[in-house]
C-alpha positions in Angstrom: 0.0 0.0 0.1 1.6 3.2 -1.0 2.2 6.1 1.6 0.2 9.5 0.8 2.2 13.0 1.4 0.6 16.0 0.8 2.3 19.1 -0.7 0.8 22.4 -1.6 2.5 24.2 -4.3 4.1 27.7 -2.9 5.0 30.9 -5.4 8.7 30.3 -4.5 8.8 27.0 -6.3 7.5 28.2 -9.8 10.2 28.7 -12.5 9.4 31.7 -14.9 6.6 30.3 -16.8 4.7 29.6 -13.8 5.2 26.0 -13.2 6.6 23.9 -10.9 10.5 23.8 -11.4 11.7 20.6 -12.4 13.7 20.0 -9.3 11.4 20.9 -7.0 9.9 17.5 -7.7 12.2 15.9 -6.4 12.3 17.8 -3.0 8.8 17.1 -3.2 9.8 13.4 -3.6 12.7 13.7 -1.0 10.2 14.9 1.4 7.4 12.4 0.9 10.5 9.2 1.6 11.2 10.9 4.4 7.7 11.4 6.2 7.3 7.4 4.9 10.2 6.6 6.8 9.4 8.3 9.7 5.7 6.4 9.8 7.1 3.2 9.7 9.3 4.2 12.5 12.2 4.6 10.6 13.2 8.2 10.8 16.6 9.4 9.4 17.8 10.2 12.8 16.4 6.5 14.1 18.1 5.0 11.1 21.5 6.9 12.2 21.6 5.6 15.4 21.6 2.4 13.7 24.7 3.3 12.2 23.4 3.7 8.7 22.0 5.8 6.1 20.4 5.8 2.6 22.0 7.9 -0.4 20.6 8.5 -3.6 22.3 6.4 -6.4 20.0 6.6 -9.0 16.6 8.5 -10.2 14.4 8.5 -13.1 12.0 10.9 -13.3 9.1 11.5 -16.0 7.2 15.0 -16.2 3.7 14.4 -17.8 2.2 17.4 -16.8 3.0 21.0 -14.9 1.4 21.9 -11.6 0.8 25.7 -10.6 0.7 27.6 -7.8 -1.4 26.9 -5.2 -2.2 23.2 -6.2 -2.4 20.7 -4.0 -0.9 17.4 -4.6 -0.5 13.8 -3.5 2.8 12.2 -3.5 2.4 8.4 -3.4 5.5 6.4 -2.3 5.9 2.5 -2.4 9.1 0.7 -2.3 9.2 -1.7 -5.1 12.2 -3.5 -4.2 14.4 -4.7 -1.1 18.0 -5.9 -1.5 20.8 -6.7 1.3 22.1 -3.3 0.9 19.4 -1.1 -1.3 15.8 -0.3 -2.0 14.2 0.9 -5.0 11.4 3.3 -4.6 8.5 4.2 -6.9 6.4 7.5 -6.5 4.0 9.8 -8.1 3.2 13.0 -7.8 -0.7 13.1 -8.4 -3.3 16.6 -8.7 -6.4 14.9 -8.3 -6.2 11.7 -10.2 -3.9 13.3 -13.2 -0.4 12.0 -12.6 2.3 14.5 -12.7 5.3 13.1 -12.2 6.6 9.7 -12.0 10.0 9.0 -10.2 12.1 5.6 -9.7 15.1 6.0 -7.6 17.2 3.5 -5.8 19.0 3.9 -2.4 21.7 2.5 -1.2 22.1 2.1 2.2 25.8 2.7 3.9 27.3 3.1 7.4 27.5 6.9 8.5 31.0 6.7 6.7 29.5 6.1 3.1 30.6 2.3 3.1 27.8 0.2 1.9 26.0 -2.2 4.7 23.4 -4.4 5.4 19.8 -3.3 5.7 19.4 -2.8 9.5 17.4 -5.3 11.4 14.1 -5.1 11.5 13.7 -2.4 8.5 13.0 -4.8 5.8 10.1 -5.9 7.8 9.4 -1.9 8.4 9.2 -1.3 4.4 6.8 -3.9 4.5 4.3 -1.7 5.2 4.6 0.7 2.1 6.2 -2.3 -0.6 4.5 -2.3 -3.8 2.5 -6.0 -3.7 
């Protein structure tokens, strides 16, 4: 089941064409992933206490339609694959039922010095709450 995050577009996020700047969509996705992690009990601070972090290693984004100032958006966040030391996430940004942006992202799990490490105990089970079935 996807995790849902609500976002309202702020005027400062618009480009000269009065659309949300393409880079801002990645910020929306980042915020939604952090919120999803918090909701499953693994905030960034809790991951750090477990001696690890998630670093983005690959992002693919498709921009299908533009959001504008004042729009209310929903970011759907799901994990699509959990590996020994990485996770793959799928996110969609929607305005009502219209898909504006799709993102597929790979996050490597590393220790706090950036060296790859296995996913910490309990993390895979927690991710199951937002894993695509």
